[in-house]
C-alpha positions in Angstrom: -39.9 -23.8 20.5 -36.7 -25.8 20.5 -33.8 -25.1 22.7 -31.6 -24.1 19.7 -34.0 -21.3 18.7 -34.0 -19.7 22.2 -30.3 -19.9 22.9 -28.4 -16.7 22.1 -25.3 -16.9 20.2 -22.1 -15.9 22.0 -20.6 -12.6 20.7 -17.2 -12.7 19.2 -14.5 -11.2 21.4 -13.8 -7.5 20.9 -10.9 -6.6 18.6 -7.8 -5.5 20.5 -6.5 -2.0 20.1 -3.3 -3.4 18.6 -5.3 -5.1 15.8 -7.2 -1.9 15.2 -3.9 0.1 15.0 -2.4 -2.4 12.6 -5.4 -2.1 10.3 -5.3 1.7 10.4 -1.6 1.6 9.6 -2.2 -0.8 6.7 -5.0 1.4 5.3 -2.9 4.5 5.6 0.0 2.8 3.8 -2.3 1.6 1.0 -3.7 5.1 0.6 -0.2 6.6 0.3 0.9 4.2 -2.4 2.0 5.9 -5.6 -0.3 5.3 -8.6 0.5 3.2 -11.6 0.8 6.3 -13.7 3.2 8.0 -11.3 5.5 5.0 -11.2 5.4 4.6 -15.0 6.3 8.2 -15.5 9.2 8.1 -13.2 10.4 4.8 -14.5 10.3 6.3 -18.0 12.4 9.2 -16.8 14.9 6.8 -15.3 15.0 4.9 -18.6 15.7 8.2 -20.5 18.5 9.1 -18.0 20.2 5.8 -18.8 20.1 6.6 -22.6 17.0 4.4 -23.4 19.1 1.2 -22.9 16.9 -2.0 -22.9 17.0 -4.7 -20.2 16.3 -2.6 -17.1 12.6 -2.1 -17.2 11.9 -4.0 -13.9 14.8 -2.4 -12.2 13.5 1.1 -13.3 10.0 0.3 -12.2 11.1 -0.9 -8.7 13.4 2.0 -8.3 10.7 4.5 -9.3 8.2 2.9 -6.9 10.7 3.0 -4.0 11.6 6.6 -4.8 8.0 7.7 -4.8 7.2 5.9 -1.6 10.3 7.5 0.0 9.2 11.0 -1.1 5.7 10.4 0.3 7.1 9.2 3.6 9.4 12.3 3.9 6.6 14.7 3.0 3.9 12.9 4.9 1.3 13.0 2.2 0.9 11.9 -1.5 2.8 13.8 -4.1 
């Protein structure tokens, strides 16, 4: 046997609790994201409220996304 075959590999250092919490927070945030369909529905409602005026699709989408995220944060679970 050669020396390389008998030498154990060093273990990687354990993850810190801070990193574990950050990952948990990221996963929870991803799970609470509004769906594409929810955003599209609210964006269409915003478009209708404005009288179906063109030129604001991106603004409506971002506003709908923010509003749904705000609602989920206040309530604490997906709508």
